[in-house]
DOMARPA-808972 format. One record per residue: residue in three letters; x, y, z of N, C-alpha, C in turn. Coordinates in steps of 0.02 Angstrom, whole numbers, padded with zeros to 5 digits, always signed. Layout:
N
ALAXYZXYZXYZ;...
END
This chain:
423
MET+00460-09840-01975+00537-09849-02004+00497-09815-02079;LEU+00589-09788-02107+00549-09770-02182+00521-09818-02227;LEU+00494-09796-02258+00441-09845-02304+00471-09860-02383;GLN+00465-09772-02398+00475-09763-02479+00512-09670-02457;PHE+00525-09661-02515+00570-09610-02507+00575-09586-02595;ASN+00549-09539-02623+00527-09511-02683+00551-09439-02674;PHE+00576-09442-02732+00619-09373-02762+00623-09387-02835;LYS+00628-09290-02861+00628-09293-02944+00654-09222-02933;ASN+00693-09218-02988+00739-09159-03004+00767-09133-02968;PHE+00822-09159-02946+00870-09147-02868+00944-09181-02896;LYS+00978-09135-02919+01035-09120-02942+01076-09176-03029;SER+01087-09246-02992+01114-09273-03079+01025-09326-03097;PHE+00969-09343-03043+00889-09371-03046+00869-09324-03063;ARG+00854-09315-03149+00788-09303-03169+00735-09300-03162;ASP+00739-09346-03183+00644-09410-03187+00665-09423-03109;ALA+00565-09457-03116+00552-09452-03021+00561-09513-03007;THR+00591-09525-02926+00656-09570-02939+00634-09597-02849;THR+00646-09677-02864+00619-09723-02772+00663-09752-02767;LEU+00667-09757-02694+00685-09773-02661+00649-09822-02606;ASP+00628-09875-02621+00594-09909-02576+00600-09991-02493;LEU+00597-09968-02457+00614-09996-02408+00556-10039-02375;THR+00525-10057-02422+00467-10107-02413+00465-10178-02451;ALA+00473-10258-02397+00497-10307-02430+00440-10287-02496;THR+00487-10351-02518+00447-10378-02579+00449-10457-02569;ARG+00389-10487-02649+00387-10552-02596+00453-10623-02626;ILE+00512-10593-02608+00541-10629-02614+00580-10679-02566;THR+00586-10754-02567+00590-10787-02516+00678-10780-02451;GLU+00735-10764-02474+00785-10754-02461+00767-10708-02398;TYR+00814-10738-02330+00806-10688-02258+00748-10662-02249;ASN+00710-10687-02234+00648-10671-02230+00648-10633-02154;ASN+00712-10660-02090+00731-10636-02029+00720-10565-02046;HIS+00770-10534-02092+00770-10463-02119+00719-10423-02123;VAL+00655-10438-02109+00594-10438-02122+00560-10399-02078;ILE+00537-10347-02042+00505-10315-01986+00438-10284-01991;SER+00388-10338-01968+00337-10288-01965+00303-10249-01904;VAL+00276-10187-01949+00239-10158-01913+00204-10135-01943;GLY+00165-10138-01896+00080-10095-01913+00061-10144-01956;ASN+00011-10138-02017+00024-10182-02079+00073-10151-02131;GLU+00131-10146-02112+00180-10147-02183+00247-10198-02168;LYS+00262-10229-02202+00309-10273-02173+00397-10240-02235;VAL+00454-10229-02173+00490-10139-02189+00578-10180-02162;LEU+00610-10185-02231+00651-10184-02218+00723-10133-02180;PRO+00753-10156-02147+00824-10124-02100+00862-10078-02148;ILE+00889-10126-02199+00942-10125-02268+00919-10081-02304;ALA+00968-10044-02356+00948-10028-02408+01011-10000-02427;ALA+01049-10046-02510+01156-10030-02507+01124-10003-02569;ILE+01162-09945-02578+01158-09935-02650+01249-09933-02685;PHE+01254-09968-02741+01299-09986-02763+01298-09939-02827;GLY+01370-09898-02864+01371-09904-02914+01437-09871-02940;ALA+01443-09825-03019+01525-09820-03050+01533-09773-03000;ASN+01576-09722-02979+01587-09654-02945+01551-09603-03008;ALA+01513-09560-03005+01476-09498-03009+01457-09523-03051;SER+01384-09580-03012+01359-09613-03050+01266-09585-02999;GLY+01295-09551-02956+01250-09543-02928+01223-09559-02855;LYS+01261-09588-02825+01258-09609-02778+01237-09571-02720;SER+01295-09505-02701+01300-09478-02664+01228-09415-02678;ASN+01186-09395-02722+01148-09371-02735+01069-09399-02691;VAL+01070-09461-02701+01031-09521-02650+01030-09466-02609;GLN+01077-09478-02578+01070-09445-02489+01093-09372-02485;GLU+01102-09327-02552+01103-09289-02522+01030-09241-02549;ALA+00987-09297-02559+00905-09270-02607+00848-09304-02517;LEU+00891-09324-02477+00855-09347-02409+00880-09308-02371;ARG+00950-09298-02355+00977-09220-02333+00956-09176-02326;TYR+00938-09159-02390+00897-09083-02395+00825-09087-02418;MET+00822-09106-02397+00724-09132-02349+00731-09109-02314;THR+00759-09166-02266+00784-09180-02193+00798-09085-02167;THR+00843-09079-02209+00847-08997-02164+00810-08954-02199;TYR+00784-08964-02247+00714-08901-02252+00657-08904-02205;VAL+00635-08971-02198+00609-08974-02143+00589-08962-02055;VAL+00661-08954-02043+00684-08954-01976+00706-08866-01957;SER+00720-08863-02045+00736-08762-02030+00709-08725-02053;SER+00643-08754-02090+00612-08703-02139+00567-08632-02103;PHE+00550-08667-02068+00506-08634-01997+00533-08526-02020;GLY+00618-08534-02011+00649-08449-02004+00647-08442-02064;TYR+00613-08463-02114+00617-08453-02177+00574-08384-02197;GLY+00600-08354-02244+00537-08277-02260+00561-08244-02237;GLY+00536-08210-02275+00523-08118-02268+00503-08073-02198;ASP+00523-08022-02191+00491-07986-02126+00428-07977-02137;GLU+00404-07926-02098+00336-07887-02101+00352-07861-02200;SER+00379-07822-02191+00394-07789-02261+00387-07826-02328;GLY+00432-07880-02330+00426-07952-02357+00515-07898-02389;LYS+00546-07856-02391+00600-07869-02413+00669-07879-02380;LYS+00671-07910-02331+00732-07942-02283+00722-08020-02260;SER+00743-08054-02292+00736-08102-02266+00775-08144-02191;LYS+00713-08182-02144+00724-08180-02091+00798-08242-02091;SER+00821-08284-02134+00874-08328-02115+00893-08369-02203;GLU+00902-08367-02217+00931-08397-02294+00894-08432-02305;PHE+00861-08447-02349+00807-08481-02413+00842-08552-02442;LEU+00836-08583-02402+00886-08657-02431+00865-08662-02509;LYS+00864-08678-02559+00867-08665-02619+00879-08744-02664;PRO+00828-08761-02674+00840-08833-02727+00920-08838-02785;THR+00922-08900-02799+00994-08890-02843+00929-08928-02890;PRO+00899-08904-02944+00893-08946-02999+00949-08974-03061;PHE+00933-09027-03091+00956-09068-03157+00941-09003-03203;LEU+01024-09000-03231+01039-08897-03220+01067-08946-03308;LEU+01053-08989-03333+01087-09014-03397+01038-09008-03457;ASN+00971-08968-03443+00928-08948-03506+00874-08908-03476;HIS+00847-08868-03498+00823-08797-03493+00785-08793-03466;ASP+00723-08836-03464+00629-08862-03449+00681-08884-03392;SER+00699-08928-03369+00705-08949-03294+00771-08887-03246;LYS+00796-08852-03294+00835-08789-03228+00800-08756-03196;ASN+00737-08746-03250+00676-08724-03212+00653-08708-03191;ALA+00649-08801-03179+00571-08831-03148+00566-08831-03087;GLU+00516-08826-03034+00538-08847-02935+00562-08928-02955;SER+00596-08937-02867+00600-09017-02873+00549-09050-02819;SER+00552-09093-02836+00511-09137-02772+00533-09156-02707;PHE+00505-09184-02683+00534-09256-02606+00451-09264-02590;GLU+00455-09324-02587+00409-09341-02535+00425-09437-02498;VAL+00405-09431-02411+00414-09487-02381+00363-09522-02375;TYR+00352-09591-02365+00314-09640-02325+00358-09670-02280;PHE+00323-09674-02225+00346-09677-02155+00296-09715-02109;ILE+00317-09759-02063+00266-09792-02000+00303-09767-01945;SER+00265-09719-01894+00263-09730-01834+00272-09814-01803;SER+00315-09760-01730+00335-09825-01658+00255-09865-01661;GLU+00258-09908-01623+00198-09919-01600+00188-09899-01565;GLU+00253-09872-01493+00201-09805-01465+00164-09755-01489;ASN+00151-09739-01547+00150-09670-01572+00082-09706-01630;GLY+00035-09777-01617-00019-09796-01631-00008-09821-01717;ALA+00086-09824-01727+00093-09874-01805+00062-09847-01823;LYS+00042-09781-01861+00004-09737-01898+00056-09739-01972;SER+00039-09724-02035+00062-09713-02074+00051-09656-02116;TYR+00122-09617-02138+00099-09567-02167+00146-09550-02226;ASN+00107-09478-02277+00123-09502-02327+00142-09398-02324;TYR+00209-09390-02304+00224-09309-02336+00251-09276-02399;GLY+00254-09254-02429+00288-09208-02442+00287-09140-02486;PHE+00330-09091-02501+00318-09063-02539+00367-09027-02614;THR+00350-08961-02652+00371-08945-02721+00411-08892-02707;VAL+00468-08885-02706+00502-08825-02687+00558-08802-02760;GLY+00524-08717-02780+00550-08712-02818+00622-08629-02811;GLN+00656-08601-02850+00700-08554-02824+00675-08468-02789;ASN+00588-08511-02793+00562-08461-02760+00522-08475-02690;GLY+00524-08539-02660+00505-08519-02614+00456-08603-02655;ILE+00397-08642-02565+00368-08682-02564+00319-08657-02632;ASN+00270-08712-02701+00253-08722-02717+00163-08773-02709;GLU+00178-08839-02653+00159-08873-02651+00165-08905-02571;GLU+00127-08936-02537+00148-08975-02467+00084-09001-02473;TRP+00097-09077-02423+00022-09097-02421+00055-09152-02364;LEU+00022-09175-02308+00003-09213-02260-00024-09258-02276;ASN-00054-09342-02287-00100-09394-02261-00057-09445-02216;TYR-00114-09457-02163-00098-09538-02141-00171-09586-02150;LYS-00143-09642-02107-00189-09679-02117-00178-09735-02029;SER-00227-09745-02014-00201-09774-01937-00200-09859-01978;LYS-00165-09878-01901-00143-09958-01905-00196-10016-01945;SER-00252-09999-01897-00311-10033-01927-00333-10008-01966;SER-00315-09978-02034-00358-09934-02104-00318-09978-02160;ARG-00354-10011-02193-00365-10057-02256-00354-10012-02311;GLY-00376-09930-02312-00410-09926-02377-00376-09833-02387;ASP-00372-09787-02395-00334-09741-02448-00311-09726-02374;TYR-00267-09661-02381-00239-09592-02357-00299-09559-02326;LYS-00272-09537-02279-00363-09476-02247-00319-09384-02245;ARG-00325-09341-02288-00303-09274-02294-00283-09273-02216;ILE-00230-09242-02181-00211-09176-02125-00206-09089-02158;PHE-00156-09102-02205-00171-09050-02253-00145-09046-02315;TYR-00166-08981-02378-00134-08992-02421-00152-08907-02463;ARG-00092-08898-02492-00061-08827-02468-00047-08838-02557;ASN-00064-08768-02582-00053-08789-02661-00036-08705-02694;GLY+00026-08673-02691+00013-08589-02689-00019-08549-02633;LYS-00063-08512-02619-00096-08482-02596-00166-08509-02547;SER-00173-08562-02595-00248-08609-02555-00185-08668-02524;LEU-00252-08654-02473-00226-08685-02413-00301-08727-02382;ASP-00279-08779-02367-00334-08839-02348-00312-08888-02273;LEU-00328-08848-02215-00299-08858-02153-00340-08902-02086;SER-00411-08935-02148-00455-08993-02116-00452-09035-02052;GLY-00394-09048-02049-00337-09105-02017-00320-09078-01968;ILE-00318-08995-01950-00290-08969-01903-00356-08917-01846;ALA-00319-08933-01793-00375-08892-01750-00392-08795-01767;PRO-00437-08785-01774-00436-08719-01798-00395-08682-01769;LYS-00387-08671-01701-00335-08619-01653-00280-08588-01692;SER-00254-08699-01701-00185-08692-01729-00196-08668-01837;GLN-00244-08672-01865-00244-08681-01909-00248-08609-01918;GLU-00269-08554-01872-00255-08468-01890-00194-08457-01869;ASN-00161-08495-01831-00091-08463-01802-00046-08488-01852;ILE-00046-08529-01913-00023-08560-01955-00026-08512-02013;LYS-00084-08501-01996-00124-08450-02095-00084-08359-02101;ILE-00066-08342-02025-00062-08292-02001+00042-08322-02013;ALA+00080-08330-01994+00143-08340-01997+00160-08371-02054;LEU+00119-08401-02096+00163-08444-02157+00192-08400-02192;GLU+00255-08436-02204+00290-08378-02253+00294-08424-02328;LYS+00294-08403-02404+00293-08443-02459+00356-08511-02442;GLU+00411-08467-02414+00489-08519-02413+00485-08553-02374;ALA+00414-08569-02332+00415-08602-02257+00375-08653-02243;LEU+00399-08712-02254+00363-08786-02230+00292-08773-02171;ILE+00240-08787-02170+00157-08794-02134+00210-08836-02085;VAL+00273-08906-02107+00268-08968-02047+00308-08930-02005;SER+00345-08871-02027+00413-08839-01994+00383-08814-01974;LEU+00326-08751-01996+00304-08708-01915+00253-08718-01899;GLY+00224-08787-01896+00178-08791-01855+00204-08838-01791;ALA+00275-08858-01825+00301-08901-01756+00324-08851-01716;LYS+00372-08779-01745+00377-08744-01688+00325-08699-01649;LEU+00250-08683-01693+00190-08689-01642+00158-08752-01611;LYS+00214-08769-01612+00186-08828-01538+00134-08898-01570;VAL+00110-08870-01637+00053-08930-01673+00070-09024-01681;SER+00022-09034-01634+00081-09112-01606+00069-09150-01650;LYS+00003-09139-01714+00029-09154-01778+00079-09175-01799;LEU+00121-09122-01821+00159-09078-01856+00218-09082-01828;LYS+00212-09093-01785+00264-09097-01742+00283-09166-01710;LEU+00256-09218-01747+00251-09276-01741+00325-09280-01804;ILE+00284-09269-01878+00307-09275-01923+00369-09239-01904;ARG+00375-09178-01873+00458-09144-01897+00518-09181-01854;ASP+00498-09205-01817+00523-09264-01744+00550-09312-01769;TRP+00515-09360-01839+00513-09393-01877+00589-09394-01915;PHE+00610-09328-01938+00656-09302-01981+00709-09296-01945;LEU+00716-09270-01889+00769-09248-01821+00806-09327-01819;ASP+00761-09356-01827+00788-09446-01802+00866-09451-01839;ASN+00826-09445-01922+00875-09468-01943+00923-09425-01963;GLU+00986-09477-01984+01067-09454-01938+01102-09449-02025;PHE+01160-09418-02053+01182-09422-02100+01266-09416-02111;ALA+01324-09467-02126+01358-09466-02131+01417-09476-02197;ASP+01450-09409-02223+01489-09441-02310+01559-09458-02282;PHE+01564-09490-02289+01639-09513-02293+01675-09510-02357;GLY+01671-09483-02409+01693-09459-02454+01744-09402-02460;HIS+01742-09348-02416+01779-09295-02355+01826-09348-02324;PRO+01889-09300-02313+01948-09324-02272+01929-09337-02183;ILE+01922-09398-02198+01895-09403-02086+01899-09386-02067;GLU+02014-09363-02059+02006-09285-02006+01948-09261-02002;ASN+01921-09222-02047+01854-09163-02035+01815-09207-02032;TYR+01778-09273-02024+01736-09272-01959+01744-09299-01910;PHE+01792-09307-01878+01839-09330-01835+01814-09265-01776;LEU+01830-09215-01816+01851-09143-01793+01766-09101-01775;CYS+01743-09131-01854+01643-09086-01810+01625-09124-01773;GLU+01622-09217-01791+01541-09219-01785+01562-09231-01679;GLN+01477-09265-01679+01470-09251-01612+01478-09319-01541;LEU+01501-09283-01504+01551-09355-01467+01486-09392-01432;PRO+01474-09445-01418+01417-09466-01402+01409-09427-01325;ASP+01344-09450-01328+01304-09406-01258+01383-09439-01194;ASP+01346-09380-01152+01402-09383-01096+01475-09425-01105;PHE+01510-09420-01161+01559-09451-01142+01624-09407-01104;VAL+01628-09362-01114+01663-09313-01087+01669-09335-01023;ASP+01603-09334-00983+01606-09342-00911+01589-09420-00869;SER+01573-09457-00921+01539-09518-00893+01608-09583-00923;LYS+01613-09617-00868+01658-09664-00868+01610-09732-00924;GLU+01577-09744-00884+01509-09765-00907+01501-09784-00979;VAL+01491-09710-00995+01488-09697-01082+01568-09726-01112;GLN+01606-09706-01084+01690-09700-01141+01693-09795-01102;GLN+01663-09806-01078+01702-09888-01054+01634-09921-01140;LYS+01581-09899-01127+01557-09922-01208+01552-09928-01269;VAL+01608-09859-01273+01646-09842-01310+01714-09899-01335;VAL+01721-09889-01278+01791-09954-01272+01748-10032-01271;ASP+01710-10063-01285+01674-10118-01286+01662-10098-01371;TYR+01650-10063-01398+01627-10042-01459+01700-10058-01514;PHE+01761-10016-01461+01807-10025-01514+01825-10098-01523;SER+01820-10125-01443+01846-10206-01460+01803-10262-01484;ALA+01764-10230-01545+01760-10279-01621+01812-10292-01651;PHE+01873-10208-01664+01906-10208-01719+01979-10183-01697;ASP+01977-10193-01616+02056-10149-01600+02041-10154-01493;PRO+02067-10209-01491+02069-10226-01428+02132-10190-01401;SER+02145-10177-01430+02231-10129-01395+02210-10085-01341;ILE+02139-10044-01390+02125-09982-01337+02085-09989-01278;ILE+02096-10013-01211+02028-10008-01143+02045-09964-01132;GLY+02032-09878-01159+02027-09831-01123+02031-09787-01139;PHE+02006-09746-01121+02005-09629-01150+02032-09613-01086;GLU+02057-09548-01101+02080-09521-01042+02067-09431-01085;VAL+02017-09385-01069+01982-09349-01061+01997-09278-01064;GLU+02036-09222-01087+02022-09181-01028+01995-09113-01082;THR+01968-09066-01029+01911-09001-01063+01971-08957-01031;ILE+02015-08912-01097+02045-08888-01092+02019-08789-01104;GLU+02010-08745-01064+01973-08699-01080+02006-08642-01101;SER+01994-08618-01132+02018-08533-01186+01985-08483-01208;GLY+02008-08460-01203+01966-08363-01181+01981-08336-01114;ASP+01986-08271-01120+01981-08232-01049+01932-08262-01009;ASP+01861-08273-01029+01783-08287-01030+01789-08346-01007;LYS+01827-08393-01011+01855-08462-00998+01764-08493-01027;LYS+01720-08471-01083+01695-08506-01111+01709-08538-01116;SER+01739-08537-01169+01785-08558-01262+01802-08606-01248;SER+01807-08679-01235+01835-08761-01211+01850-08787-01258;LYS+01912-08838-01260+01906-08895-01319+01906-08942-01278;VAL+01914-09003-01314+01914-09082-01285+01982-09102-01289;ARG+02015-09111-01270+02057-09156-01288+02054-09211-01283;ILE+02062-09271-01330+02023-09339-01296+02096-09373-01328;ASP+02127-09431-01283+02193-09490-01299+02169-09567-01288;ALA+02174-09601-01346+02156-09669-01303+02233-09703-01257;VAL+02180-09726-01202+02262-09784-01147+02223-09839-01195;HIS+02314-09871-01238+02306-09933-01253+02353-09985-01197;LYS+02359-10023-01189+02403-10086-01159+02446-10111-01189;MET+02506-10085-01145+02589-10138-01199+02564-10172-01193;ILE+02632-10208-01234+02605-10270-01242+02674-10331-01206;ASP+02692-10292-01182+02759-10344-01145+02762-10317-01042;SER+02698-10269-01048+02699-10234-00949+02638-10241-00950;ASP+02602-10230-00890+02557-10203-00856+02554-10139-00868;GLU+02609-10107-00913+02580-10052-00896+02540-10032-00954;THR+02523-09948-00971+02480-09918-01037+02521-09854-01053;ALA+02521-09868-01117+02531-09813-01166+02459-09763-01147;ILE+02482-09689-01217+02435-09643-01203+02482-09614-01274;ILE+02405-09621-01315+02433-09581-01390+02347-09554-01383;PRO+02354-09502-01405+02304-09455-01463+02270-09484-01501;LEU+02190-09471-01483+02139-09503-01522+02153-09477-01599;LYS+02168-09445-01599+02183-09401-01668+02232-09393-01703;SER+02271-09464-01666+02363-09478-01694+02317-09553-01721;GLU+02257-09615-01709+02266-09662-01726+02228-09672-01794;SER+02230-09729-01817+02218-09736-01883+02138-09707-01916;ALA+02168-09682-01986+02073-09664-02049+02024-09719-01994;GLY+02042-09763-02002+01996-09821-01995+01951-09807-01914;THR+02008-09809-01883+01977-09812-01779+01950-09723-01807;LEU+01976-09680-01837+01958-09617-01821+01859-09630-01859;LYS+01867-09656-01924+01785-09670-01935+01753-09712-01897;MET+01764-09750-01858+01713-09789-01816+01698-09745-01769;PHE+01764-09697-01732+01765-09672-01691+01696-09603-01704;ALA+01719-09589-01739+01641-09537-01791+01581-09559-01801;LEU+01573-09616-01812+01523-09657-01817+01467-09688-01751;TYR+01524-09687-01706+01485-09713-01650+01409-09665-01620;PRO+01417-09588-01608+01388-09566-01572+01297-09573-01632;LEU+01321-09589-01711+01264-09568-01747+01249-09668-01743;LEU+01283-09708-01744+01270-09762-01725+01223-09752-01664;GLN+01236-09740-01592+01194-09744-01532+01162-09719-01565;GLU+01149-09639-01582+01067-09618-01581+01020-09637-01630;VAL+01047-09659-01663+00975-09712-01713+00942-09773-01687;LEU+00989-09785-01661+00995-09887-01618+00950-09843-01569;GLU+00939-09803-01526+00888-09759-01483+00840-09736-01489;THR+00829-09707-01573+00774-09652-01567+00726-09707-01620;GLY+00766-09745-01651+00738-09794-01713+00731-09762-01780;GLY+00788-09722-01787+00788-09675-01843+00816-09704-01919;VAL+00817-09658-01943+00855-09696-02016+00936-09665-02044;LEU+01002-09721-02040+01062-09684-02030+01085-09677-02109;PHE+01088-09638-02151+01123-09632-02209+01186-09610-02192;ILE+01231-09674-02225+01324-09670-02229+01333-09672-02312;ASP+01355-09605-02358+01407-09592-02422+01461-09642-02395;GLU+01492-09703-02442+01555-09730-02449+01561-09748-02378;LEU+01504-09806-02338+01515-09854-02305+01587-09882-02287;ASN+01604-09896-02334+01671-09953-02357+01737-09942-02331;ALA+01745-09837-02345+01809-09816-02352+01834-09825-02271;ARG+01887-09815-02277+01955-09857-02252+01923-09903-02215;LEU+01887-09966-02202+01850-09990-02155+01863-10069-02195;HIS+01895-10128-02163+01889-10184-02190+01814-10231-02216;PRO+01819-10257-02268+01741-10294-02304+01697-10287-02213;LEU+01745-10334-02199+01715-10387-02118+01686-10362-02069;LEU+01720-10292-02056+01709-10232-02001+01609-10223-02033;VAL+01643-10196-02120+01572-10164-02136+01522-10210-02144;ARG+01520-10276-02137+01494-10330-02111+01480-10309-02050;SER+01504-10293-02014+01481-10310-01922+01420-10262-01925;PHE+01459-10211-01965+01402-10137-01949+01351-10160-01967;VAL+01329-10182-02048+01284-10189-02065+01223-10238-02015;ILE+01255-10308-01984+01241-10368-01964+01204-10313-01892;THR+01208-10267-01849+01208-10207-01810+01124-10220-01788;PHE+01119-10185-01881+01042-10180-01889+01012-10257-01924;LEU+01019-10296-01907+01005-10354-01925+00993-10398-01883;ASN+01002-10394-01827+01014-10408-01724+00954-10363-01714;PRO+00893-10421-01715+00842-10379-01661+00859-10352-01577;GLU+00917-10393-01564+00954-10401-01484+00982-10316-01498;THR+00994-10311-01538+01045-10240-01556+00992-10172-01573;ASN+00954-10181-01615+00898-10144-01642+00850-10150-01635;LYS+00813-10152-01571+00777-10172-01544+00719-10102-01555;LYS+00709-10059-01568+00698-09992-01598+00701-09963-01664;HIS+00688-10022-01714+00706-10042-01797+00711-09980-01808;ALA+00794-09973-01810+00846-09909-01846+00838-09975-01910;GLN+00862-09898-01948+00869-09933-02035+00945-09882-02078;LEU+00971-09929-02068+01021-09933-02099+01020-09928-02182;ILE+01043-09860-02200+01049-09836-02287+01140-09818-02306;PHE+01161-09862-02332+01226-09833-02365+01260-09837-02432;THR+01299-09800-02481+01320-09839-02517+01392-09852-02519;SER+01424-09877-02577+01464-09928-02557+01504-09938-02636;HIS+01569-09946-02617+01605-09977-02691+01637-10022-02686;ASP+01633-10065-02621+01657-10118-02622+01609-10202-02646;SER+01608-10225-02672+01570-10262-02714+01581-10351-02669;TRP+01634-10331-02646+01628-10390-02592+01565-10396-02546;GLN+01528-10324-02517+01474-10358-02491+01395-10382-02534;LEU+01441-10388-02583+01357-10426-02620+01360-10469-02630;ASN+01429-10527-02609+01429-10600-02595+01432-10625-02562;SER+01430-10572-02515+01424-10581-02443+01391-10623-02400;ASN+01336-10660-02397+01283-10704-02397+01259-10659-02356;ILE+01241-10588-02368+01209-10547-02308+01165-10512-02353;LEU+01119-10505-02390+01080-10423-02415+01014-10487-02447;ARG+00965-10439-02461+00914-10480-02481+00911-10445-02592;ARG+00885-10473-02625+00901-10457-02673+00852-10395-02652;ASP+00811-10359-02627+00778-10280-02626+00809-10260-02559;GLU+00876-10281-02539+00927-10211-02514+00982-10185-02536;VAL+00956-10243-02607+01047-10208-02650+00987-10156-02697;TRP+01022-10120-02710+01013-10057-02749+01072-10027-02789;PHE+01046-09984-02853+01106-09967-02922+01104-09930-02955;THR+01151-09861-02905+01123-09813-02968+01174-09809-03038;GLU+01163-09797-03080+01199-09779-03143+01180-09723-03181;LYS+01206-09693-03215+01224-09613-03250+01225-09630-03327;ALA+01179-09603-03363+01175-09600-03463+01234-09541-03485;ASP+01244-09563-03517+01288-09497-03573+01255-09448-03566;ASN+01189-09429-03552+01152-09370-03565+01173-09331-03515;GLY+01172-09392-03454+01214-09344-03374+01151-09361-03325;ILE+01088-09392-03360+01039-09411-03309+01067-09470-03238;SER+01028-09475-03213+01031-09537-03125+00992-09568-03151;THR+01007-09656-03129+00936-09690-03133+00957-09725-03053;LEU+00903-09753-03019+00898-09781-02977+00846-09852-02979;TYR+00898-09924-02976+00841-09980-02986+00864-10027-02924;SER+00812-10074-02920+00818-10105-02864+00866-10192-02905;LEU+00918-10241-02863+00917-10296-02885+00873-10291-02916;ALA+00814-10309-02864+00741-10355-02842+00724-10345-02902;ASP+00698-10294-02947+00669-10293-03008+00712-10290-03064;PHE+00772-10299-03074+00797-10296-03117+00800-10360-03160;ILE+00788-10343-03236+00784-10412-03276+00833-10384-03317;ASP+00869-10454-03347+00904-10457-03403+00920-10439-03450;GLU+00925-10456-03524+00934-10450-03577+00871-10503-03598;ASP+00850-10554-03569+00812-10590-03601+00756-10612-03562;GLY+00740-10547-03519+00712-10515-03506+00687-10574-03434;VAL+00714-10589-03424+00716-10634-03334+00726-10613-03295;LYS+00707-10622-03195+00732-10565-03171+00780-10613-03134;ILE+00825-10592-03075+00883-10602-03055+00855-10660-03002;ARG+00903-10722-02985+00903-10789-02964+00941-10773-02898;LYS+00915-10780-02856+00916-10779-02771+01003-10805-02770;ASP+00997-10862-02806+01062-10914-02800+01118-10887-02850;GLU+01114-10816-02887+01159-10792-02949+01228-10763-02915;ASN+01303-10775-02922+01333-10734-02911+01347-10667-02912;TYR+01296-10626-02872+01273-10567-02886+01357-10513-02891;GLU+01404-10528-02855+01457-10491-02870+01496-10497-02917;LYS+01506-10554-02951+01527-10599-03027+01508-10546-03068;ASN+01441-10561-03069+01402-10554-03113+01396-10472-03124;TYR+01382-10430-03066+01406-10396-03048+01466-10356-03096;LEU+01497-10367-03061+01575-10353-03118+01598-10349-03194;LEU+01536-10399-03211+01558-10440-03276+01498-10385-03316;GLY+01458-10324-03262+01420-10275-03308+01366-10295-03307;LYS+01327-10368-03310+01258-10373-03306+01207-10349-03289;TYR+01229-10296-03220+01178-10282-03184+01182-10170-03212;GLY+01236-10173-03220+01229-10124-03288+01283-10084-03170;ALA+01286-10009-03194+01295-09973-03136+01378-09985-03109;ILE+01417-09991-03178+01478-10010-03159+01517-09941-03211;PRO+01587-09914-03186+01607-09887-03266+01636-09909-03305;THR+01604-09831-03350+01626-09858-03424+01744-09885-03413;MET+01769-09947-03425+01823-09939-03413+01872-09925-03469;LYS+01896-09860-03518+01932-09843-03552+02012-09847-03525;HIS+02072-09840-03570+02133-09846-03537+02170-09764-03538;PHE+02204-09750-03488+02223-09662-03503+02295-09657-03550;ASP+02267-09670-03609+02292-09649-03669+02315-09591-03673;MET+02293-09536-03638+02326-09466-03599+02422-09497-03619;PHE+02423-09530-03573+02497-09538-03548+02530-09575-03617;LYS+02513-09568-03650+02559-09621-03683+02601-09575-03736;GLY+02654-09588-03734+02694-09546-03777+02683-09545-03837;GLU+02740-09489-03885+02705-09472-03938+02747-09536-03977;
END
């Protein structure tokens, strides 16, 4: 489970920023708190804020880190150092300041492995500039440890301390490591078990960005595993749909081959609806269903994946095209131990303030982003927020009302569109 995500100098976030999913000592909704090893962790983080305040950039920071970890074993030059093996994924720093524009970006996670993997806590991170990796570190502590983290490796420029890795693997890493590549990424490729565990944790993360047209997601998102060939899997999707659209009672799936070699193919999916005046059915192309139905279809494989692996699902604009009660049901899936047996986590951004007042979120599960006039975004928790009188927010406050009144910040600066006034 993700305990904490730290990043700095990425897009609109110039300064050190923390998203913390460890539970504070507040007393509401204690049933949300999951005990793993020596940690008490939350399954939900909901991020609210104005348009262009930086909500999406929190997701983009974790997505960037994940992509770099998964892919960087292929970054770097060939033996001559002149030709790139694959494109180096450069970070986007805060561009509105000369110092930060030319500075490195940093990314760091604290997470705890599953009980099956010993419930060990890991601290992994790296700093990266426009020319490659400057620093990288990996530390751990066991479930029984009450002390500090122990080092597995540390890298600073050309200096390497690989003392926590087997000697043979150390030599292989030293020979193959490029400036643009991460030790974790390369080590996983070389089948170093300690490093593969870290890489695999990132592989279990899933991302969805619904700030773009939903059709793009329906066309490009992966179908549920075995959906094309398995009637059982298709029925599970029907059961999932029944929570919000019981008229869909099945699917018809056809694989259409194209090209002379018949290796290229497309999948056509039709939704089967029950007619209201007979026992007959109506066939409607899935792409003709509502935007909300398409969004829920696109979310299903991601939800299925993280519930099976115990990963982190980060959804930008979860509320887009979905009724608030449906969003609530989606959130409850992660809060219910019967449906979330592997302790998967949901991090989502939203403009829907109703979720603040739906008696479902703890104060430490609510986060806000706010952007100052100088373009710098900040991220902060409702549990840590202190009002103008120096008092923390009470659990019996009307969060939605106070948020819309601007008490917690993170709302748009409201101005009339005077440019449309007549002369």
